[in-house]
C-alpha positions in Angstrom: 91.6 86.8 -67.9 90.8 88.0 -64.4 87.2 88.0 -65.3 87.3 84.6 -66.1 89.3 83.6 -63.4 86.8 85.8 -60.8 84.1 83.9 -62.5 85.3 79.7 -61.8 86.0 81.0 -58.5 82.6 81.7 -57.3 81.0 79.0 -59.8 83.3 76.8 -57.3 82.7 78.1 -53.8 79.0 78.1 -55.0 79.1 74.7 -56.5 80.4 72.2 -55.4 81.0 74.6 -52.7 83.8 74.0 -49.8 83.8 71.6 -47.1 84.7 72.5 -43.0 84.9 69.4 -40.3 83.7 71.7 -37.1 81.0 73.3 -36.0 82.1 76.9 -35.2 83.4 76.8 -38.9 80.2 75.6 -40.1 78.8 78.3 -37.9 80.7 81.5 -39.2 80.6 80.4 -42.7 76.3 80.3 -42.0 76.5 83.6 -39.7 77.8 85.3 -43.1 75.7 84.3 -45.2 76.6 81.1 -46.4 74.1 77.9 -47.0 75.2 75.1 -44.5 74.0 71.6 -44.3 75.9 68.4 -42.7 76.7 65.6 -45.0 75.8 62.8 -41.9 75.9 62.3 -38.2 79.7 62.3 -38.4 80.4 63.7 -41.7 82.1 67.1 -42.5 79.4 70.4 -43.2 79.6 71.3 -46.9 79.3 75.0 -47.2 78.1 77.0 -50.2 78.9 80.4 -50.2 76.9 82.7 -52.9 78.7 85.7 -55.2 76.9 88.0 -53.0 78.2 87.3 -49.7 81.6 87.1 -50.8 81.6 90.4 -52.4 80.0 92.0 -49.1 82.9 90.5 -46.9 85.9 91.8 -49.5 85.4 95.4 -47.7 86.1 93.5 -44.1 88.9 91.6 -45.0 92.6 92.0 -42.8 95.2 94.1 -45.0 97.8 91.1 -43.9 97.9 88.0 -42.4 100.0 86.9 -40.4 102.8 84.6 -41.4 102.0 81.3 -40.1 105.3 79.5 -41.1 
């Protein structure tokens, strides 16, 4: 079951990927190894994140996230 969820997640991060609306976010993804392109002059950036990029980033992730409530 976990492997199925992992595979589906990796597929979605690659295609269709994610959409970001700031150049700063797009550049962060690009510098991390994602494929980034802009949809139109004022449109969002489309970010396609390969599994290799995700797996390489996992050891560098924060161990916890701040509570933003």
